[in-house]
C-alpha positions in Angstrom: -2.7 -1.0 6.5 -1.5 -4.5 7.1 -3.7 -7.2 5.7 -4.0 -10.6 7.4 -4.7 -13.7 5.4 -8.3 -13.9 6.9 -9.0 -10.3 5.8 -7.7 -11.0 2.3 -9.8 -14.2 2.1 -12.9 -12.2 3.0 -12.4 -9.6 0.2 -14.2 -10.0 -3.1 -12.0 -10.4 -6.2 -12.7 -6.8 -7.2 -11.9 -5.5 -3.7 -8.6 -7.5 -3.7 -7.5 -6.0 -7.0 -8.5 -2.5 -5.7 -6.5 -3.1 -2.5 -3.4 -4.0 -4.6 -3.7 -0.9 -6.8 -4.2 1.4 -3.8 -1.2 -0.1 -2.0 0.8 0.4 -5.2 -0.2 4.1 -5.2 0.8 4.4 -1.5 4.2 2.8 -2.3 4.9 5.4 -5.0 3.9 8.2 -2.6 6.1 6.8 0.1 9.1 6.6 -2.3 8.5 10.1 -3.5 8.4 11.4 0.1 11.6 9.4 0.9 13.4 11.0 -2.0 12.3 14.4 -0.9 13.5 13.6 2.6 10.1 14.0 4.1 9.6 10.4 5.2 10.5 9.8 8.8 9.8 6.0 9.0 11.3 4.4 5.9 10.1 0.9 7.1 6.7 1.9 5.8 8.0 1.2 2.3 9.0 -2.3 3.3 5.6 -2.9 4.9 3.7 -1.6 1.8 5.8 -3.9 -0.4 5.0 -6.9 1.8 1.3 -6.1 1.8 1.3 -5.9 -2.0 3.0 -9.4 -2.0 0.3 -10.7 0.3 -2.5 -9.4 -1.9 -0.9 -10.7 -5.1 -0.4 -14.1 -3.5 -4.1 -14.3 -2.6 -5.0 -13.2 -6.2 -2.8 -15.9 -7.7 -4.3 -18.5 -5.3 -7.8 -17.6 -6.5 -6.7 -17.7 -10.1 -5.3 -21.1 -9.7 -8.4 -22.4 -7.8 -10.6 -21.1 -10.6 -8.4 -22.2 -13.5 -7.7 -18.7 -14.6 -4.7 -17.3 -16.4 -2.1 -15.4 -14.4 -3.0 -11.7 -13.7 -6.5 -12.3 -15.1 -8.2 -10.9 -12.0 -6.1 -7.8 -12.2 -6.9 -7.2 -15.8 -10.6 -7.8 -15.2 -11.0 -5.3 -12.4 -8.3 -2.8 -13.0 -10.7 -0.5 -15.0 -13.1 -0.2 -12.1 -10.5 1.2 -9.7 -11.1 4.7 -8.4 -8.0 6.1 -6.7 -8.3 7.4 -3.2 -6.1 10.2 -1.9 -3.0 8.9 -0.2 -2.8 10.1 3.4 0.5 11.6 4.5 0.1 11.3 8.2 3.5 9.7 8.8 6.7 11.4 8.3 7.7 15.0 8.2 10.4 17.4 7.0 13.7 18.1 8.7 12.6 21.6 9.7 9.4 20.4 11.4 11.4 17.7 13.2 13.7 20.3 14.6 10.8 22.4 15.6 9.2 19.5 17.5 12.5 18.8 19.3 12.9 22.4 20.3 9.3 22.5 21.6 9.9 19.3 23.6 13.1 20.7 25.1 11.3 23.8 26.5 
């Protein structure tokens, strides 16, 4: 998911930290799928990294506005994070790609 600045501004501090942690989990899953050659669209990794950067920038902006130390929001709300399953809707294996191409050619 791509976050816009207005969406990030609307999130609570806790939801912002949770969004970062979930994006981090998604990035790890994407890298794993890439190394297993199951990721069709490798640009998803780039998008996830940029989303993490957007979220962390908003966290730091809030920390500076409230006079908090760096990463204090993350340390405060990290313990309340409940991981969600990472969906693997994008990408596939080489064999299934071949199968799709053969079905399309018929």
